[in-house]
C-alpha positions in Angstrom: 15.1 9.3 8.2 13.5 6.6 6.2 9.9 7.2 5.1 7.1 5.5 3.2 6.0 7.6 0.2 2.7 7.0 -1.6 2.5 7.9 -5.3 -0.6 9.9 -6.1 -2.7 6.9 -7.4 -1.9 4.8 -4.3 -2.8 7.7 -2.0 -6.1 8.1 -3.8 -6.8 4.3 -3.4 -6.0 4.7 0.3 -8.2 7.6 0.9 -11.1 6.1 -1.1 -10.9 2.9 1.1 -10.9 5.0 4.3 -14.1 6.8 3.0 -15.7 3.5 2.1 -15.0 1.9 5.5 -16.2 5.0 7.3 -19.5 4.7 5.4 -19.9 1.1 6.2 -19.3 1.7 9.9 -18.3 5.1 11.4 -14.7 4.9 12.7 -13.9 1.8 10.7 -11.8 4.0 8.3 -9.5 4.7 11.2 -8.9 1.0 11.7 -8.1 0.6 8.0 -5.8 3.6 8.2 -4.0 2.0 11.1 -3.6 -1.3 9.2 -2.1 0.5 6.3 0.3 2.4 8.6 1.3 -0.8 10.3 2.0 -2.5 7.0 4.0 0.5 5.8 6.1 0.4 9.0 6.8 -3.3 8.4 7.9 -2.5 4.8 10.2 0.2 6.1 11.7 -1.9 8.9 12.3 -4.9 6.7 12.1 -3.7 3.1 13.3 -7.0 1.6 11.0 -9.2 3.7 7.9 -8.5 1.6 7.1 -11.1 -1.0 8.7 -10.4 -4.4 6.2 -9.2 -7.0 6.2 -7.8 -10.5 8.2 -4.8 -11.8 10.8 -5.1 -9.1 8.3 -4.5 -6.3 7.4 -6.3 -3.1 4.1 -6.8 -1.4 2.9 -6.9 2.2 -0.7 -7.8 3.3 -2.7 -5.7 5.6 -3.8 -7.4 8.8 -7.6 -7.6 9.1 -8.4 -6.2 5.7 -8.4 -7.8 2.2 -5.7 -5.4 0.9 -2.1 -5.6 -0.1 0.5 -2.8 -0.3 2.8 -3.0 -3.3 6.0 -1.1 -2.8 9.6 -0.8 -3.9 12.5 -0.2 -1.5 14.4 3.0 -2.2 17.5 4.6 -0.6 15.4 6.8 1.6 12.6 4.4 2.4 9.9 2.8 0.3 7.7 4.0 -2.5 4.1 2.6 -2.3 2.6 2.0 -5.7 -0.8 0.5 -4.8 -3.2 -0.1 -1.9 -4.8 -3.0 -3.7 -8.0 -4.8 -2.7 -7.7 -8.5 -3.3 -10.8 -8.5 -5.6 -9.2 -6.1 -8.1 -7.7 -7.3 -11.3 -4.2 -8.5 -10.6 -1.4 -6.3 -11.8 -3.7 -3.3 -12.7 -1.2 -1.0 -11.0 2.1 -2.2 -12.7 2.1 0.7 -15.2 2.5 3.0 -12.2 6.0 1.7 -11.6 7.2 2.9 -15.0 6.0 6.5 -14.5 8.2 9.1 -12.8 7.1 9.5 -9.3 
C-alpha cells in the first residue's frame, strides 16, 4: 500500500500551521488539514504530475491555502519534505532532502 510519509520537520510545519489556523478561527485548522491531505493524495495518485523542483523533488499546491507540499516519489509512496508557506524563503527546506529520513 502506497503512503505519504512526512519527515519530522515537515510534520512539525504541518502541525504548527493547524494550530495557527485554529487560533485564527476555531475549526479552520481542520480545513487546512483536509487541504494537506487532499494534496498528499494527489501526489500519491500521480507522483510525477507535481511540478519538478530542486533536489529531485516535486511540488503540489494546496487548494485554498498559500502553501506548497514538496515531496519525492519513492517506491512505497511519497516522502514529504516541507509544508511550505508561500511567504517563506524559497528553498529553506532543501537541506532536508540530504538527511537520512
